[in-house]
N, C-alpha and C positions, 0 to 999 in steps of 0.2 A: 245445896248440891245441884238441885234442879235449875236454880237461877244461873249457876256457873255453866251447866251444860247448855243452857239456852243460848249463851253467848259464844259458844264454840264456832258457830257459823261466822260470827263477826270476826273472831280471831283468825279464821282461815282466810277470809277476804282481806284482812289486814296483812297477813303473811304474803299473799299474792300481790298485794299493793306494793310492798317493799321490794318484791322481786321485779315488778314492773319498773320501779324507780331504779333498780340496779341495771336493768336493760338500757334505760334512758341515759344513765350516767356512764356506762362502761362500753357500750357497743361502738360508738363513734371513735373513742380513743384508740381502739384496736386498729382503726383504719387511718390513723394520722399519717403514717408514711405512705400508705396507699393513695390517700388524697394528694400528697406531695407529688407522687410519681405520675398519677393519671391526669391530674388537673394543673400540675406545675406550680403548686403553692409552696411558699417558703415556711420555715418554722415559725417565723414571726406571725404570718397570716394564720397558720394553724393554731397558734396560741390564742387567737381570738375566739376560737370555737368553745373551749371550756370557760373562757371569760364570759361570753354571751350566755352560755348555758346557766351558769350560776348567778349571773347578774339578773337574768330573767326570773330565776327562782326567787332571788332576793326581792324583786319588785312584786312578785306574786305573793310572797310572804307578807309584805307590807300591806298590800291591798286586802289580803284575806283577813287580816286582823279587824278590818272594818265591815266586810260584807258577809263573812261566813255565818255569823250568828243571825243575820237578817234573812239570808236565803235558806239556811239550814244545812246541816252536815251532809245529809243524804244526797241532795242535789249536787253539792260541790264535789263530794268524793266520787260520785258516778261520772261527773264531768272530767275529773282528773284522769280516769281510765280511758275515756273516749279521746281526750286530747293527746294523751301519751301514744295511743295506738295510731292516731291520725298523723302525728309528727313522724313516727317511724316509717309509715307508708310513704309519706312525701319525701323523706330522706332518700328513698330509692329512685325518685323520679325528678325532683326539682333541680338538682345540680346539672343535669343534662338538658333540661328544658329552658332554664333561664340563661341570659347572656353571660352571667358570671356564676361559675360553679360555687365559689365561696358564698355568694348571696343565697344560692339555692340551699346550701348546707345550713346557713345561719337561719333562714326562714323556718326550715324543718326543726332545727334545734330549739328555736324560740317556742314553737308550738308544743313540742313534748316537754320542754322545760317548764311551761305553765302547768301542765299536768303533773309533772314531778314535784313542783313547788306546792301544789295543793295536797298531794300525797303527804309531803313532809309536814305540812301544817296540821292536817286532819287526823292522820292515823294514830299518832301518839296520844292525843287527848281522847280519841274514840276508845282506845284500849284502856287508858287511865280511868275512864268512866265506867268500864265494865266491872262487875262485882267479883273480881278475882283476888285471891290472897297473894301476898308477897309481890307488890306492884313493882318494886325495883328489879327483882329477878325476871318478872314477866316482861318488863320494858326491854331489858338487855336481851332476853331470849328472842323477843319479837324483832329487834333490830339486827339480830344475827341473820335473819332471813334476807336482809339486804346483801350480806356477805355471800350466803349460799346462792343467791340470785346472780351475784357477780361471778362466782365460780362457774355457775351453769352457763352464763353468757360467754365466758372466755373459753371453757371447754367445748361447748356446743359450736361456737364460731370457729375455733381452731380445727375441730373435726370436719366441719363443713368446708372450710378453706382447703384442708388437706385432701378431701375427696373430690370436691368440685372446682377448687381454685378460687383465689381471692377475687378474681375478676367477676365472680357471680355474687358479690356482696349485696347487690341490690335485692336479689331474691331473698336472701337471709334477713334483710331489714324488714321485708314484708312478713316473713314468717314470725319474727319476734313480736310483731304487732298483734298477733292473734291473742296472746295472753291478756293484755289489758282490755281488749274488746270483750272477751269472755268474762273477765272479772267484774266488769261493769254490772252484769246481771247478778253477781253475788252480792254486791253492795245494794242492789235494789231490793233484795229479799231479807237480808240479815237485820237483827235488832240493833239500833244505834241509840245511845243515850247521850245526854249532855254532861259535860264535865262539871259545870256549876249551873244553878238555876238562873233564869233570865233576870238580869239586873244585879246579880251578885258578883259577877266577875269583875276583876280590876280593869280599868281603862288603860289605854296606852300612857296617858298623862300620869296616872297613879303609879304605873310601873316605873316610869322615868324618874319619879320622885322618890323611888325606893333605892337607897344606895347599894344594897346587896345585889339588886338586879343587874347593875352595870358590871359587877365582877362576874356574874353568871354569863352575861353577854360576852365578856372578854374571853371566858373559857370556851364558849361556843365558837367564837371566831377562830381561836387558835386550834380548837379541835378539828374544825372543818378544813383549815389550811394545812395542818399537820397530816391529816389523812389524805386529802385530795392532791396535795402537791406531789406526793409520791405515787398515788394510785393513777392519776391522770397521765403521768409521764412514764409509768413503769414499763409499758410495752416498748415505747420508742427508746427509752434509756437502755434496757437490756439488749435491744436489737442493734442500736447504733454505737452507744458508748462502750458496751462490753463485747461487741463483735460476735454475737450469736445469731442464729437463724431466727426468723419471725416466729416459727412454731415453738422453738425452745424458749425464746424470749417471752412469749405470751404465757406459756405454762410456768416457767420458773420465775417470772416477774409478777405481773398482775394477778395471775391465778393463785400462786402460792401466797401472795400478799392477802388476797381475799379469804383463802382458807384459814390462815392464821388469825385474821381479824375475826372471822366467824367463830373459831375455837375460843378466842378470848371472850367474846360476848356470851357464848354458850356456857363456858366455865363460870363466868360471873353470874349468869342467870341461875345456875344450880347452887352456887355457894354464896350468894349475895348476903344471906342472913348472918353469915359468919365472918364476913370481910368488912373492913372499914373502907368505904368508898373513896373519900378524899385521899386517904393514904395510898390506896391502890392506884388512883389516877396519878398521884405524884410519882410513884415508881414507874408507871408507864411513860410519863413524860421524860424521865431520865433515860429510860431505854430507847425512846424515840430519838433523842439527841444522839445517842451512840449509833443508832442505825443510819441516820443521815450522814454522820461523819464517815462511817464505814463504806456506805455506798458511793460517796462523793470523793473520798480521798484514797481509797484502796486501789492499788495497781493490779490486784488479782481479780479476774472475772468472777471466780467462785465467791470470794469475800464480798464483792460488789453485789452479786445476786443475793447473798445471805443478808446483807444489810437492807436491801430492797424488800425482801420477803418478810423478815422478822419485824420490819416496821409495821406490818399489818397487825402483828400481835400487840405491839405497843400502843396503837391508836384505837384498838377495839372498843374499850369501854369509855373512851373520852366523850363521845357524842351522847349515847344513852345515859351515861353516868351523870353528865351535866343536867340532862332533862330530869332525872330522878331527884337530884339535889334541889333543883328548882321547884319541883312539885312539893318538896318538903318545906322549903324556905318561904314559898309564896303559894300556899294552898288555894288562894282565891284568884290566882293569876288568870285562870281560864284560857279561852281561845287566844286572847291578846298576848299572853305571856308565851304560849307555845309558838305563836306566829312570829313574835319578835326574836325568840331564841332560834327558830328556824332561819330567820333573816340573818342573824349573826353567823350561824353555821355556813349559810350560803355566801355571805360576804367573805368569809375565810376561804371557802371553796372556790371563789372566783379570783380573789387576790393572790392566793397561794400558787396555783398552777400558772397564772399569768406572770408572776414574778419569776418563776423558774424558767418559763419560756423566754421572757425578756432578757434575763441575765445570760441564758444560754446563747441567744442570738447575738448579744453584745460581745460574748466570749468566742465568737467564731463558730457557733453551733455546738459548743461543749455543754452537754446536759449535766456533766459532773459539776461544773461551775454553778449551774442553775440550782441543782439540788443542795449544794453547799450553802447557797443563799437562803434556801428554805428552812435551814436550821433555826432561824429566828422565831419561828412559830412554836415549836415545842419548848424553847427556852422561855418565851413569854407565858406559855401555859403554866410552867412551873412557878413563875413569879406570881401569876394570878391565883394559883392554888394556895400559895403561902399567904397572900393578902386576904383571901377568903377565910382561911383559918384564923388569922389575927382579927378579922372583922367579927367573926362569930364569937370569939372569946370576949371581945369588948361589948 
């Protein structure tokens, strides 16, 4: 009991770390149409922003698999908070200082994407190494804070824009940067343990020679793509494709999406010991397919919003669920495994939104067409789960 209480500070820092990641992932997408209007950017150019964000995270994941164990978890996780805060501050100034606004946005995004990537690689194994019971439930509960952070970013930003106007978004970017700077001190003080002892973790080569790892990586790619294809474009989709105001679009689209995703993770965190995780993920994959179809094919704004929002419920346990299954199937995976799985999730998170944006641009700016193309990811997830079930039986 005392050991568990000792690590509550670690858990709090990790909660705030996921909220920091939510700020990094969700703040800029709320401004996609604002960037279009004030900087004259096209949808195709704006689609590069989430692509660069997640591609940078992907490269960070890959690099982290090699240097985190050498440098140490504490140094890297503190750096993740400082880089995230610095990127948000620069987002407020660089687009207006550099000759190209898009370049200024991308430089800022790259900086806080490195911080976000380190958060993604480090926080899950940090919590997995803590002596808590019911690790599956704890993992899902912890990942729910990403959702609550997303809700906070959307609600807080919407309130700020309503009161002060969207033209003052630069001030808000600087305000959001305060949280990661403060949380850096939390990670300096809290106890941090290693997931496996030095020399006992699997190498990247060993992981690549493990057949089940490739199925788990496929699930992570599809989880990231299924989640982020909708989440990154939800604000622009509800505002332009469904013809609602920005305030209503942000609240009914990405905000409700994040709320339902958080509820899904919270529910699984409480009931994980009674539920079959692969079966639950399969059901969520089927629901996700239905949500993409409803959002992209429905002519009713209400049904379109419903599909967009309920998609959050369907993707909730995909990412943390895959991490939990991986920890069971590859207990010696260590930092390398979590880094490679994070890389897979980020690969999906970069390819998914980019595909939606590219198809939308090719279809004359129709985001419905883009989201319809995104259905390929939950369908592939379903196939991957069936393959995993068959592989485990054999």
